C-alpha positions, 0 to 999 in steps of 0.5 A: 508493442502492445495496442490497447483500446480507449474507451469513454466513460460509457466503455464505448471505443473512442481509439487506441493507444500503444504502450511502450514495451519497456514499460508494459512488456517487462518479464516478470519475476516474482521475487523482486515484487515480493521484496518491494511489497515486503519493504512498503509494507514495512515502512507503514508499520508504527514500530511503537510497540513498548514494554517496560524493563525493570529499569523502566519501572517504579518500586523494587527497592525494599526486598519483599521479605527476608532471605530465610525463615519464612518458607517462601522463595527467595525474593530481591525485587517486588518488580521481578520478571517472575512476578504477576504485575513484574516487569517484561524480559526481552520483551518488544521495543520501539522500532523502526521495520523499514529496509533499504530497496534501490531505486532501480528495483523499485522502478523496475518492479513497478514496471513488472506490476504494470506488465502483470496487470496488462497481461491478465487483462486488467488494465483499462484506459479512459478517454475522461471521466465527466461527473456533472457534480461530486455526487458519490452515485455519479461515480458509482454508475461509472464503475457499474457502466464499466464493469469494474469492481475492486479498482485503482483508479489512476487520475491527473489529480486535477478534478475536483469533482472525480476526486470527491465522489469516488473516495467514498466507493468501497474497493475504489482507490485513486491514486496520482501517477507519483503516487502509484506504487507496486502494493497498489498495483498487485492489491487491485484486480482492475487498474483504470488509467486516464489517458492523460495520467498515462503520460506522466505514468510513462514519463516517470517510469521513462526518465 
């Protein structure tokens, strides 16, 4: 079992916590992480791209000129795809890019992502973060004291002052244990988890 230190917002050690090996010491398989990340990104695609085919364009009913005798190429429609401003052949149409990944695979991938972040030394557990008021500068001071860069902060979601203070920091993202996902964990080199939120993460992945 991995035992990590628990710090306060000034990065003073206040204790330690034992992490469940079935969640934080899972062997990492890149192909599973890749599958889940691709599925997440595919779900975010709008898929609203649309081009006009001949059936969706107005006009084109009258033949532009007679078939023979003009010296020009034959043409039967003013919206022909070979004409400038005409229809589009085999252009993109609205579609859904998402594909299914089993719930067990998604849960396993999240465990792998957490295990990889712990193995890389990017996991930090904090006792709590207490801010005097909802100001961005207070959250910036905490981040500077902890020596953090691009960070994902997992909170219980009950501290409105912290949420409002940290949401405007560049490269600093907040989420709750229910919102924690593989893409965000891998996209942020630093993962900071509040102690009360850690219990909810473990409960979610142990169910």
